[in-house]
C-alpha positions, -999 to 999 in steps of 0.1 A, spaced: 325 385 -790 351 364 -809 338 330 -820 357 300 -805 376 277 -827 369 240 -823 401 235 -804 392 264 -780 357 248 -775 373 215 -766 397 231 -742 368 250 -725 349 217 -721 379 199 -707 386 227 -683 350 227 -670 350 189 -667 383 190 -647 369 218 -625 338 198 -617 361 171 -602 385 195 -585 412 187 -610 416 153 -593 428 129 -621 415 98 -603 380 113 -601 381 125 -638 392 91 -649 364 73 -629 339 97 -644 350 91 -679 350 53 -674 315 55 -658 303 75 -688 318 49 -712 300 21 -693 267 40 -696 272 44 -733 279 7 -737 248 -2 -717 228 20 -742 243 0 -771 271 24 -782 304 9 -794 331 25 -773 365 19 -790 394 10 -767 429 21 -773 450 -7 -787 478 -18 -763 513 -16 -777 533 -48 -775 559 -49 -748 593 -39 -760 617 -59 -738 
């Protein structure tokens, strides 16, 4: 059997995660946020994406 590349492994994990939530983006997002909250409660530092300034 061919060994998976790191990119293929990540794609496989993402596909399985999406399938567990019936490919519902709202459910996937809520699960990710719940996991981040759990990590924070355990003392992990979860880095937030910086917001870009509004370009008016």
